[in-house]
C-alpha positions as CSV (number, residue, x, y, z in Angstrom):
1,M,10.4,48.1,-68.5
2,D,8.7,45.9,-71.0
3,W,6.5,48.8,-71.9
4,V,9.3,51.2,-72.6
5,F,11.6,49.1,-74.5
6,L,9.1,46.6,-76.0
7,F,5.4,47.4,-76.3
8,H,5.6,51.0,-76.9
9,P,7.8,50.7,-79.7
10,Y,5.8,47.8,-80.9
11,L,2.5,49.7,-81.0
12,H,4.2,52.7,-82.7
13,H,6.0,51.0,-85.4
14,T,3.7,48.2,-86.4
15,G,0.9,50.3,-87.6
16,L,-1.9,48.2,-86.1
17,T,-5.5,49.2,-86.6
18,G,-8.9,48.3,-85.3
19,L,-8.9,45.7,-82.6
20,A,-5.4,44.7,-83.1
21,P,-4.0,47.4,-80.7
22,A,-6.4,46.0,-77.9
23,L,-5.2,42.4,-78.7
24,A,-1.6,43.4,-78.7
25,L,-2.3,45.4,-75.3
26,A,-3.6,42.1,-73.7
27,Y,-0.4,40.3,-74.0
28,P,1.7,42.5,-71.7
29,L,-1.3,42.6,-69.3
30,F,-1.5,38.7,-69.0
31,D,2.3,38.5,-69.1
32,L,2.1,41.1,-66.0
33,A,-0.4,38.9,-64.2
34,L,1.5,35.7,-64.9
35,F,4.7,37.4,-63.8
36,A,2.9,38.6,-60.4
37,C,1.7,35.0,-59.8
38,A,5.1,33.5,-60.5
39,M,6.6,36.0,-57.9
40,K,3.8,35.1,-55.4
41,V,4.9,31.5,-55.7
42,L,8.5,32.0,-55.9
43,F,8.6,33.8,-52.4
44,S,6.5,31.3,-50.9
45,V,7.3,27.9,-49.4
46,S,5.3,26.1,-51.9
47,A,8.0,26.9,-54.4
48,R,9.8,24.0,-52.9
49,S,7.3,21.6,-54.3
50,P,8.6,20.0,-57.7
51,A,5.4,20.6,-59.5
52,N,5.4,24.2,-58.7
53,R,8.9,24.7,-59.8
54,L,7.9,23.1,-63.2
55,V,5.1,25.7,-63.3
56,L,7.5,28.4,-62.6
57,L,9.8,27.4,-65.5
58,A,6.8,27.1,-67.8
59,I,5.9,30.7,-66.9
60,G,9.3,31.9,-67.5
61,A,9.7,30.2,-70.8
62,M,6.2,31.8,-71.9
63,L,7.2,35.3,-70.8
64,A,10.7,34.8,-72.5
65,G,8.9,33.8,-75.6
66,N,6.6,36.7,-75.6
67,T,9.6,39.1,-74.9
68,L,11.4,37.8,-77.8
69,F,8.5,38.0,-80.1
70,F,7.7,41.7,-79.2
71,A,11.4,42.7,-79.4
72,N,11.8,41.4,-82.9
73,A,8.5,42.6,-84.0
74,A,9.2,46.1,-82.8
75,G,12.4,46.3,-84.9
76,A,10.8,44.5,-87.9
77,P,7.1,44.8,-88.2
78,D,6.8,42.4,-91.0
79,R,8.7,39.6,-89.2
80,S,7.4,36.2,-88.9
81,V,7.4,34.0,-85.9
82,E,10.7,32.4,-85.6
83,V,11.6,28.8,-84.4
84,L,13.0,30.2,-81.1
85,D,9.8,31.8,-80.2
86,N,7.8,28.7,-81.0
87,G,10.3,26.5,-79.1
88,L,9.8,28.5,-75.8
89,W,6.1,28.5,-76.1
90,L,6.1,24.6,-76.7
91,A,8.5,24.3,-73.9
92,S,6.1,26.2,-71.6
93,Y,3.2,23.9,-72.6
94,L,5.3,20.9,-72.0
95,L,6.5,21.9,-68.7
96,L,2.8,22.9,-67.5
97,G,1.8,19.3,-68.8
98,V,4.6,17.6,-66.8
99,A,3.7,19.7,-63.8
100,G,-0.1,18.6,-64.0
101,L,1.0,15.2,-64.0
102,H,3.5,15.5,-61.3
103,P,2.2,13.6,-58.0
104,A,3.5,16.6,-55.9
105,L,0.9,18.7,-57.4
106,L,-1.5,17.3,-54.8
107,W,0.8,18.3,-52.0
108,T,-1.1,20.4,-49.4
109,A,0.0,21.5,-46.1
110,R,-1.0,19.7,-42.9
111,P,-3.4,21.3,-40.7
112,G,-1.5,23.4,-38.2
113,D,1.7,23.7,-40.5
114,N,3.0,27.2,-41.1
115,R,3.7,27.4,-44.7
116,R,4.0,31.0,-45.0
117,T,7.5,32.6,-45.6
118,P,8.6,35.1,-43.4
119,L,9.0,38.8,-44.7
120,T,12.6,39.4,-44.3
121,A,14.8,42.5,-44.8
122,R,16.2,40.9,-48.0
123,R,12.8,40.3,-49.5
124,T,11.8,44.0,-48.4
125,M,14.8,45.2,-50.3
126,A,14.0,43.2,-53.3
127,F,10.4,44.7,-53.4
128,A,11.8,48.3,-52.9
129,V,14.3,47.7,-55.9
130,A,11.5,46.4,-58.2
131,T,9.5,49.7,-57.5
132,L,12.4,51.6,-58.9
133,I,12.5,49.6,-62.2
134,G,9.7,52.0,-63.7
135,P,11.4,55.4,-62.9
136,A,14.8,53.9,-63.8
137,C,13.4,52.9,-67.4
138,L,11.9,56.2,-67.9
139,L,15.1,57.9,-67.1
140,G,17.0,55.3,-69.3
141,M,14.7,56.2,-72.1
142,I,15.4,59.9,-71.9
143,A,19.0,59.3,-71.7
144,T,18.9,57.1,-74.7
145,T,16.9,59.7,-76.9
146,E,18.7,61.3,-79.8
147,P,20.1,64.6,-79.1
148,G,17.6,67.2,-79.9
149,G,14.7,65.1,-79.5
150,W,14.1,66.3,-75.9
151,D,14.1,70.0,-74.8
152,R,16.1,70.5,-71.4
153,T,12.9,71.9,-69.8
154,E,10.9,68.9,-70.8
155,W,13.8,66.6,-69.3
156,H,13.5,68.3,-66.0
157,H,9.8,68.0,-66.1
158,L,10.1,64.0,-66.5
159,A,13.0,63.5,-64.4
160,V,11.7,65.1,-61.1
161,P,8.4,63.2,-61.2
162,A,10.3,60.0,-61.9
163,T,12.4,60.5,-59.0
164,L,9.5,61.4,-56.6
165,S,7.6,58.5,-57.7
166,G,10.5,56.1,-57.0
167,A,11.0,57.5,-53.5
168,L,7.3,57.5,-52.7
169,S,7.3,53.7,-54.0
170,V,10.2,53.0,-51.8
171,L,8.4,54.5,-48.7
172,L,5.3,52.9,-49.6
173,V,7.0,49.3,-49.8
174,L,8.7,50.1,-46.5
175,R,5.3,51.0,-44.9
176,L,3.7,48.0,-46.3
177,S,6.6,45.8,-45.1
178,L,6.1,47.1,-41.5
179,V,2.3,46.5,-41.7
180,A,2.9,43.1,-43.2
181,R,5.3,42.3,-40.5
182,V,2.8,43.2,-37.9
183,A,0.1,41.2,-39.7
184,Q,2.5,38.2,-40.1
185,R,3.2,38.3,-36.2
186,R,-0.6,38.2,-35.5
187,T,-0.8,35.6,-37.9
188,L,1.7,33.4,-36.4
189,E,0.1,34.1,-33.1
190,L,-3.2,33.1,-34.5
191,D,-1.6,30.1,-36.1
192,R,-0.1,29.0,-32.7
193,R,-3.5,29.6,-31.1
194,T,-5.3,27.6,-33.8
195,V,-2.8,24.7,-33.4
196,E,-3.2,24.8,-29.5
197,L,-7.0,24.9,-30.1
198,D,-6.8,21.9,-32.6
199,R,-4.7,20.0,-30.2
200,Q,-7.2,20.8,-27.2
201,A,-10.1,20.0,-29.6
202,G,-8.3,16.6,-30.3
203,D,-7.8,16.0,-26.7
204,L,-11.5,16.6,-25.8
205,A,-12.7,14.6,-28.6
206,E,-10.4,11.8,-27.4
207,A,-11.8,12.3,-23.9
208,L,-15.3,12.2,-25.0
209,R,-14.6,8.9,-26.7
210,E,-12.9,7.5,-23.7
211,R,-15.8,8.6,-21.5
212,Q,-18.3,7.1,-23.9
213,A,-16.3,3.9,-23.8
214,L,-16.1,4.1,-20.1
215,E,-19.8,4.6,-19.8
216,Q,-20.6,1.6,-22.1
217,Q,-18.2,-0.4,-20.0
218,L,-19.6,0.6,-16.6
219,R,-23.2,0.1,-18.1
220,H,-22.1,-3.4,-19.1
221,H,-20.5,-4.1,-15.7
222,A,-23.8,-2.8,-14.0
223,L,-25.9,-5.0,-16.0
224,H,-23.9,-8.2,-16.5
225,D,-22.4,-10.8,-14.1
226,P,-18.4,-10.2,-14.1
227,L,-17.6,-13.8,-13.9
228,T,-19.8,-15.5,-16.4
229,G,-20.8,-12.4,-18.5
230,L,-24.5,-13.5,-18.0
231,A,-27.1,-10.8,-17.2
232,N,-27.3,-9.8,-13.6
233,R,-30.4,-9.2,-11.3
234,G,-30.8,-5.6,-12.6
235,L,-30.8,-6.4,-16.3
236,L,-33.1,-9.5,-15.7
237,A,-35.5,-7.0,-14.0
238,E,-35.4,-4.5,-17.0
239,R,-36.1,-7.3,-19.3
240,M,-39.1,-8.5,-17.4
241,E,-40.3,-5.0,-17.1
242,W,-40.2,-4.4,-20.9
243,A,-41.8,-7.8,-21.5
244,F,-44.6,-7.1,-19.1
245,S,-45.2,-3.7,-20.5
246,R,-46.3,-5.2,-23.9
247,R,-48.2,-8.1,-22.3
248,D,-51.9,-8.6,-23.3
249,G,-54.4,-11.0,-22.0
250,G,-53.1,-13.9,-24.0
251,T,-49.4,-13.6,-23.5
252,R,-47.8,-16.2,-21.3
253,H,-44.2,-15.8,-19.9
254,A,-42.3,-18.2,-17.2
255,L,-39.4,-17.5,-14.8
256,L,-37.3,-20.4,-13.6
257,L,-34.8,-20.0,-10.7
258,L,-32.0,-22.7,-10.6
259,D,-29.8,-23.6,-7.6
260,L,-26.7,-26.1,-7.8
261,D,-27.0,-28.9,-5.3
262,G,-23.6,-29.7,-3.8
263,F,-21.8,-26.5,-5.2
264,K,-20.6,-25.8,-1.7
265,D,-18.8,-29.1,-1.4
266,V,-16.9,-28.2,-4.6
267,N,-15.8,-25.0,-3.2
268,D,-14.7,-26.6,0.1
269,T,-12.9,-29.5,-1.5
270,L,-11.5,-28.2,-4.8
271,G,-11.2,-24.4,-3.8
272,H,-13.0,-21.2,-4.9
273,G,-10.8,-21.3,-8.3
274,S,-12.6,-24.6,-9.3
275,G,-15.9,-23.3,-8.2
276,D,-15.7,-20.3,-10.5
277,E,-14.5,-22.7,-13.3
278,L,-17.5,-24.8,-12.6
279,L,-19.6,-21.8,-12.7
280,L,-18.5,-20.9,-16.1
281,D,-18.9,-24.5,-17.5
282,V,-22.6,-24.3,-16.1
283,A,-23.2,-20.9,-17.7
284,L,-21.9,-22.2,-20.9
285,R,-24.0,-25.4,-20.8
286,L,-27.1,-23.3,-20.0
287,R,-26.3,-20.9,-22.8
288,E,-26.5,-24.0,-25.2
289,L,-30.0,-24.8,-23.9
290,V,-31.9,-21.6,-24.2
291,S,-32.7,-19.4,-27.3
292,P,-31.2,-15.9,-27.9
293,A,-34.6,-14.3,-27.0
294,D,-34.5,-15.9,-23.6
295,T,-32.7,-13.9,-20.8
296,L,-30.3,-16.0,-18.7
297,A,-28.9,-14.4,-15.6
298,R,-26.8,-15.3,-12.6
299,L,-28.2,-13.8,-9.5
300,G,-25.3,-14.6,-7.2
301,G,-23.3,-17.4,-5.9
302,D,-24.8,-20.8,-7.7
303,E,-28.2,-19.4,-8.4
304,F,-29.2,-18.8,-11.9
305,A,-32.4,-17.3,-13.4
306,L,-34.0,-17.8,-16.8
307,F,-36.9,-15.6,-18.1
308,L,-38.9,-17.2,-20.9
309,E,-41.0,-14.7,-23.1
310,D,-44.2,-15.8,-24.9
311,V,-43.9,-19.5,-23.9
312,E,-46.6,-22.1,-23.2
313,P,-46.5,-23.9,-19.8
314,V,-45.8,-27.2,-21.2
315,Q,-42.7,-25.8,-23.1
316,A,-41.5,-24.2,-19.7
317,V,-41.8,-27.3,-17.9
318,D,-40.1,-29.4,-20.6
319,L,-37.1,-26.8,-20.7
320,A,-36.8,-27.2,-17.0
321,E,-36.5,-30.7,-17.1
322,Q,-34.0,-30.6,-19.9
323,I,-31.9,-28.1,-17.7
324,R,-32.2,-30.6,-14.8
325,G,-31.1,-33.5,-16.9
326,A,-28.2,-31.5,-18.4
327,M,-26.9,-30.4,-14.9
328,K,-26.5,-34.3,-14.0
329,V,-24.0,-34.8,-16.7
330,P,-20.5,-34.7,-14.9
331,L,-18.2,-31.7,-15.3
332,L,-14.4,-32.0,-15.7
333,I,-13.1,-29.6,-13.2
334,G,-9.4,-29.6,-12.0
335,G,-8.8,-32.9,-13.8
336,R,-11.6,-34.9,-12.0
337,D,-15.3,-35.4,-12.7
338,V,-17.5,-33.3,-10.7
339,Y,-21.3,-34.5,-10.3
340,L,-24.1,-32.0,-9.6
341,S,-27.7,-31.8,-9.6
342,A,-30.1,-28.6,-9.8
343,S,-33.2,-27.7,-7.9
344,I,-35.4,-25.5,-10.1
345,G,-38.3,-23.3,-9.1
346,L,-40.8,-22.5,-11.9
347,V,-43.5,-19.8,-12.0
348,Q,-46.0,-19.5,-14.8
349,I,-46.8,-15.8,-15.5
350,T,-50.2,-15.3,-16.9
351,D,-51.7,-12.4,-14.6
352,P,-51.2,-9.0,-16.2
353,R,-51.0,-7.5,-12.8
354,V,-48.0,-9.4,-11.7
355,T,-44.6,-7.3,-11.3
356,P,-40.9,-8.5,-11.8
357,Q,-40.7,-8.6,-8.1
358,D,-43.7,-10.7,-7.5
359,A,-42.4,-13.2,-10.2
360,L,-39.1,-13.4,-8.5
361,R,-40.6,-14.0,-5.1
362,D,-43.0,-16.7,-6.3
363,A,-40.0,-18.4,-8.1
364,D,-37.8,-18.1,-5.0
365,L,-40.7,-19.8,-3.0
366,A,-41.0,-22.6,-5.6
367,L,-37.2,-22.9,-5.5
368,Y,-37.1,-23.2,-1.8
369,A,-39.9,-25.9,-2.0
370,A,-37.8,-27.9,-4.4
371,K,-34.7,-27.9,-2.1
372,R,-36.7,-28.8,1.0
373,G,-38.4,-31.5,-0.9
374,G,-35.2,-33.4,-1.6
375,R,-33.5,-31.4,-4.2
376,D,-32.8,-32.3,-8.0
377,R,-36.4,-31.6,-8.8
378,V,-38.5,-29.1,-10.8
379,T,-41.0,-27.4,-8.4
380,P,-43.9,-25.3,-10.0
381,F,-45.2,-22.4,-7.8
382,R,-48.5,-22.9,-5.9
383,P,-50.4,-19.9,-4.3
384,E,-50.1,-21.9,-0.9
385,M,-46.5,-21.7,-1.0
386,R,-46.9,-17.8,-0.6
387,A,-49.4,-18.3,2.3
388,A,-46.9,-20.6,4.1
389,R,-44.1,-18.3,3.4
390,E,-46.1,-15.3,4.7
391,A,-46.8,-17.4,8.0
392,F,-43.1,-18.3,8.3
393,T,-42.3,-14.7,8.1
394,W,-44.9,-13.8,10.7
395,L,-43.7,-16.4,13.1
396,A,-40.0,-15.4,12.8
397,D,-41.1,-11.7,13.5
398,G,-43.2,-12.7,16.3
399,L,-40.4,-14.7,17.8
400,R,-38.0,-11.8,17.6
401,H,-40.5,-9.6,19.3
402,A,-41.3,-12.0,22.0
403,L,-37.7,-12.7,22.8
404,A,-37.2,-8.9,22.9
405,I,-40.3,-8.4,25.3
406,D,-39.9,-11.6,27.4
407,Q,-43.1,-13.0,26.1
408,L,-41.8,-16.5,26.2
409,A,-42.1,-18.9,29.0
410,V,-40.4,-22.3,30.2
411,H,-42.5,-25.2,31.1
412,Y,-41.4,-28.4,32.9
413,Q,-42.4,-32.0,32.6
414,P,-41.1,-34.3,35.3
415,V,-39.2,-37.7,34.5
416,V,-40.2,-40.2,37.0
417,E,-38.8,-43.5,38.5
418,L,-41.3,-46.3,37.3
419,S,-40.4,-48.3,40.4
420,S,-41.3,-45.7,42.9
421,G,-43.4,-42.8,41.0
422,R,-40.6,-40.4,42.3
423,A,-39.4,-37.4,40.0
424,V,-35.8,-37.7,39.3
425,A,-35.5,-34.9,36.7
426,V,-37.7,-32.2,34.9
427,E,-37.4,-31.7,31.2
428,A,-37.6,-27.8,30.1
429,L,-39.9,-27.2,27.3
430,L,-40.2,-23.8,25.6
431,R,-43.6,-22.2,25.3
432,W,-45.0,-19.1,23.4
433,T,-48.3,-17.8,24.0
434,L,-49.8,-14.8,22.1
435,P,-52.5,-12.7,23.9
436,A,-54.6,-12.5,20.9
437,R,-54.1,-16.0,19.4
438,G,-53.3,-18.1,22.3
439,P,-50.6,-20.8,22.5
440,I,-48.3,-21.4,19.7
441,S,-47.3,-25.0,19.1
442,P,-43.6,-25.7,19.3
443,A,-44.0,-27.9,16.1
444,E,-44.7,-24.5,14.4
445,F,-42.1,-22.2,15.7
446,I,-39.2,-24.4,16.6
447,P,-38.5,-25.1,13.0
448,V,-38.8,-21.6,11.9
449,A,-36.4,-20.7,14.9
450,E,-34.0,-23.5,13.5
451,E,-34.2,-22.0,10.0
452,T,-33.7,-18.3,10.9
453,G,-31.0,-18.8,13.4
454,L,-33.2,-17.6,16.2
455,I,-32.7,-20.9,18.1
456,I,-29.1,-19.6,19.1
457,P,-30.5,-16.8,21.3
458,L,-33.7,-18.7,22.3
459,G,-31.7,-21.7,23.4
460,A,-29.5,-19.6,25.5
461,W,-32.4,-17.9,27.0
462,V,-34.1,-21.2,27.9
463,L,-30.9,-22.6,29.3
464,R,-30.4,-19.6,31.8
465,R,-34.0,-19.7,32.8
466,A,-34.3,-23.3,33.3
467,C,-31.0,-23.5,35.2
468,A,-32.3,-20.6,37.3
469,D,-35.7,-22.4,38.1
470,A,-34.1,-25.8,38.7
471,R,-31.6,-24.5,41.2
472,R,-34.1,-24.9,44.2
473,W,-35.5,-28.1,42.9
474,Y,-31.9,-29.6,42.9
475,D,-31.3,-28.3,46.4
476,R,-34.6,-29.3,47.8
477,Y,-35.3,-32.7,46.1
478,G,-31.9,-33.6,44.3
479,I,-33.5,-33.9,40.9
480,S,-31.7,-32.9,37.5
481,L,-32.6,-30.7,34.6
482,T,-32.7,-31.7,31.0
483,V,-32.5,-29.2,28.3
484,N,-32.9,-29.7,24.5
485,V,-30.0,-28.5,22.3
486,S,-30.3,-28.2,18.5
487,G,-27.6,-28.9,16.1
488,R,-27.3,-25.2,15.2
489,Q,-26.5,-24.4,19.1
490,L,-24.0,-27.3,19.2
491,A,-22.1,-26.0,16.2
492,E,-21.5,-22.7,17.8
493,P,-17.8,-22.3,18.7
494,D,-18.5,-21.0,22.2
495,F,-21.2,-23.5,23.1
496,A,-19.2,-25.3,25.9
497,D,-18.2,-22.0,27.3
498,L,-21.8,-20.6,27.4
499,V,-23.1,-23.7,29.2
500,L,-20.4,-23.7,31.9
501,R,-20.6,-20.0,32.3
502,T,-24.4,-20.2,32.7
503,L,-24.1,-23.0,35.3
504,T,-21.5,-20.9,37.3
505,E,-23.6,-17.8,37.0
506,V,-26.7,-19.4,38.5
507,G,-25.2,-21.7,40.9
508,L,-26.4,-25.0,39.5
509,P,-23.9,-27.8,39.6
510,P,-22.8,-29.3,36.1
511,E,-23.8,-32.8,37.3
512,A,-27.4,-31.5,37.7
513,L,-27.7,-30.7,33.8
514,I,-28.5,-33.3,31.3
515,L,-28.3,-32.0,27.5
516,E,-30.6,-33.7,25.2
517,I,-29.3,-33.9,21.6
518,T,-31.1,-36.0,18.8
519,E,-29.6,-39.0,17.5
520,T,-29.4,-37.7,13.9
521,V,-27.5,-34.5,15.1
522,L,-25.1,-36.5,17.1
523,I,-24.2,-39.3,14.6
524,G,-24.2,-36.6,11.7
525,S,-21.5,-34.6,13.6
526,A,-19.3,-37.9,14.0
527,D,-19.8,-38.6,10.3
528,E,-18.9,-35.2,9.0
529,G,-15.9,-35.1,11.4
530,A,-17.1,-32.3,13.2
531,G,-14.5,-32.6,15.8
532,R,-15.5,-29.2,17.5
533,S,-18.9,-30.3,18.3
534,L,-17.8,-33.6,19.8
535,A,-14.9,-31.9,21.6
536,A,-17.4,-29.5,23.2
537,L,-19.6,-32.5,24.3
538,E,-16.4,-34.1,25.8
539,R,-15.4,-31.0,27.6
540,L,-18.8,-30.6,29.2
541,R,-18.9,-34.3,30.3
542,E,-15.4,-33.7,31.8
543,H,-17.1,-31.1,34.0
544,G,-19.9,-33.4,35.1
545,V,-22.6,-32.4,32.4
546,R,-24.3,-35.4,31.0
547,I,-25.5,-36.1,27.3
548,A,-28.7,-37.7,26.5
549,I,-29.6,-39.1,23.1
550,D,-33.3,-37.8,22.4
551,D,-35.6,-39.7,20.3
552,F,-33.5,-42.8,20.3
553,G,-34.6,-45.4,17.8
554,T,-35.6,-42.9,15.1
555,G,-32.3,-42.8,13.5
556,Y,-29.3,-45.1,13.4
557,S,-29.6,-46.8,16.6
558,S,-26.4,-48.6,16.1
559,L,-24.4,-50.2,18.9
560,S,-21.1,-49.1,17.0
561,Y,-22.2,-45.6,17.2
562,L,-23.2,-45.8,20.7
563,A,-19.6,-46.8,21.4
564,Q,-18.1,-43.8,19.6
565,L,-20.3,-41.1,20.9
566,P,-20.3,-39.2,24.2
567,V,-23.4,-40.4,25.7
568,D,-24.9,-41.0,29.2
569,I,-28.6,-41.4,28.7
570,L,-31.1,-43.0,26.2
571,K,-34.5,-41.3,25.7
572,I,-36.7,-44.0,23.7
573,D,-38.9,-42.2,21.3
574,R,-42.8,-42.4,22.0
575,S,-43.1,-44.5,18.9
576,F,-41.5,-47.3,20.5
577,V,-43.3,-47.2,23.7
578,P,-45.7,-50.3,23.8
579,A,-49.2,-49.4,22.8
580,T,-52.3,-50.1,25.0
581,G,-54.5,-52.9,24.2
582,A,-53.8,-55.8,21.9
583,A,-50.1,-55.0,21.2
584,S,-48.2,-57.5,19.0
585,S,-45.3,-59.6,20.1
586,D,-43.2,-57.9,17.6
587,D,-43.7,-54.5,19.0
588,H,-42.6,-55.6,22.3
589,A,-39.7,-57.3,20.9
590,F,-38.6,-54.1,19.2
591,T,-38.9,-52.3,22.5
592,R,-36.9,-54.7,24.4
593,A,-34.2,-54.7,21.7
594,V,-33.7,-50.8,22.3
595,L,-33.7,-51.2,26.0
596,Q,-31.1,-54.2,25.7
597,L,-29.1,-51.9,23.4
598,G,-28.8,-49.3,26.0
599,A,-28.1,-51.8,28.8
600,S,-25.3,-53.2,26.9
601,R,-23.7,-49.7,27.2
602,R,-24.8,-49.2,30.8
603,L,-26.9,-46.5,29.7
604,P,-30.0,-45.8,31.7
605,A,-33.1,-45.2,29.3
606,I,-36.1,-42.9,29.6
607,A,-39.3,-43.8,27.8
608,E,-41.2,-40.8,26.4
609,G,-44.9,-40.4,25.9
610,V,-46.2,-42.8,28.6
611,E,-50.1,-42.1,29.0
612,T,-51.6,-45.1,30.4
613,E,-50.9,-47.5,33.4
614,E,-50.8,-50.3,31.0
615,Q,-47.8,-48.9,29.1
616,A,-46.1,-48.0,32.4
617,R,-46.4,-51.7,33.5
618,L,-45.1,-53.1,30.3
619,L,-42.1,-50.8,30.6
620,R,-41.5,-52.0,34.2
621,E,-41.8,-55.7,33.1
622,M,-39.2,-54.9,30.3
623,G,-36.8,-53.4,32.6
624,C,-37.2,-49.7,31.6
625,P,-36.3,-47.7,34.8
626,L,-37.4,-44.2,34.0
627,A,-40.4,-42.6,32.0
628,Q,-42.2,-39.4,31.5
629,G,-45.6,-38.4,29.9
630,F,-49.0,-37.4,30.5
631,L,-49.6,-40.4,32.9
632,F,-47.3,-38.8,35.4
633,A,-47.8,-35.0,34.7
634,R,-48.4,-32.6,31.8
635,P,-45.7,-29.9,31.2
636,G,-46.5,-27.0,33.5
637,P,-45.2,-23.7,34.8
638,V,-42.8,-23.3,37.8
639,D,-45.7,-23.0,40.5
640,V,-47.5,-26.2,39.1
641,V,-44.2,-28.1,39.1
642,D,-43.5,-27.0,42.6
643,A,-46.8,-28.6,43.6
644,T,-46.1,-31.8,41.6
645,L,-42.7,-32.2,43.1
646,A,-44.0,-31.5,46.8
647,A,-46.5,-34.4,46.2
648,S,-44.3,-37.0,44.6
649,N,-41.0,-36.3,46.2
650,T,-39.4,-36.1,49.8
651,E,-37.3,-33.1,50.4
652,L,-33.7,-33.6,51.4
653,P,-32.5,-33.0,54.8
654,S,-31.0,-29.5,54.9
655,D,-27.6,-30.8,55.9
656,D,-27.3,-33.4,53.4
657,S,-26.2,-32.9,49.7
658,P,-28.4,-34.6,47.0
659,V,-28.0,-38.4,46.9
660,G,-27.6,-40.5,43.6
661,T,-30.8,-41.5,41.8
662,G,-31.3,-43.6,38.6
663,V,-30.6,-40.7,36.2
664,R,-27.7,-39.2,38.1
665,R,-24.1,-40.4,38.1
């Protein structure tokens, strides 16, 4: 339309020559490009932006100014630019500047937002009408031509192509609109899938972040103590492995194992919550003493470990003593001061062949020695500790095996009446003999059995075997059986039931059994309020079983204690038996005092370790009624004891029950 009414007349009436027609032709071409861009923006969602609206107004003002200029120039070629033309152009420049400064120019669609305007039927009709503008202008020009300017034949030649071109343009627009709608539907589907994929990608990224955070959290929990946040055994081993891997001949490390003395009492008296609070305070106190390069770990319970890298032996010992001193400072737990101490095992690591497992084992041995040595001390590791522990393990394994294959034996030592030399009881003594090594001393394997808990099944086995063996001696000679009982056995809740059941099953009367318990165990049970243990002893006494204090005189030996404890017999320790030769009057006085203490409670006494006739004579003179020792008989198996009893005792008549003796009720 612009070409028909403006540019064509302008080019034909202005008489332009040279490059001027080309420059004049560039104006409508650029105007057409601007018009196309404006239409693109006008029919899109972005037209809603204030900045884009200002751009559209600027393009409109520029196109209007150009149109006025060419319209006037076509009618008057020598016309100059008028104020209106300049005003429209200046307005377009101003609007473009304002649009460029508008904040909305930076507006962009968010990812996933659909900013496309659907191709509606109204827009399609608008495009179709636009395609008819050209043919309509041509027909309009023909219609406005002066009469005689066109030949009728020429008019038909122009009208038919114009009509056909308009019809084809409309059909082309319709066809393109159908293709555009299909493309638009596919675009919408792709946009929807893109949004879905973006959402899934976001979910996947979030899941990956959560997984990484969870992995980090799990790794932290796997390598740290959940209560104190300190390293655990696994992280300690990793740090030690790393330090050992870079160790050269001159590098020295150290490992400390620390155990809190008295922590169990805190748990028992204040509760586990207070125990946890105490562990947190201890961990904080330890952190203040060690450097960041050291590895502080909690191995479990109240046991802590400290690994020191590149440290001299003297520095490690000094730090261990500092820690021991710091643990003595009272802690405020539950509103009260709690006093603790620490036993510390220390191992110096200088051998490049040592592994973390070796270091932990040696430090544990040193800690064990510190606790056995009285607690509240720092004990360095020594190689002989490892040899002693290996011997301990060998004895424990051997005892388990011996108990399983019946490799143990019970020997018996008679208890005799000093006035007559007649046996009134036999003491059961456990013996263990290895085919390749020979006899193992009870002083070696009994402590191992106590510590490992094997004393429980061993004690039950000895009780049954001894009661079964003593049944015929009781029936034949009326003698009693004494069996040693440890504190571990006495603490068992079913101890009294076990003893009574065993007596019933083997057929030995309860009054024929004497249980020997050390003075320390008995008095310790009373002091600690161990009502269950004392109640078990009282129950056994009610059934006729007697209780003897073994090794009397080595512990408390107090008359007040004897009045409180369920005791029937005193066994005087061999250290208080009068020595042969020139015994001092003080030794005799002490022995007499022990005998008088028992006599004051009407408790018969048995002197242990009598080996000479002189000792037996002195004991008779002091009023001791019973004794046992090598002077009368050594411990022996059943057949040896049978012969000994046959030589020293007279069998009871078959129709008489056993009569009382000095050791029986």
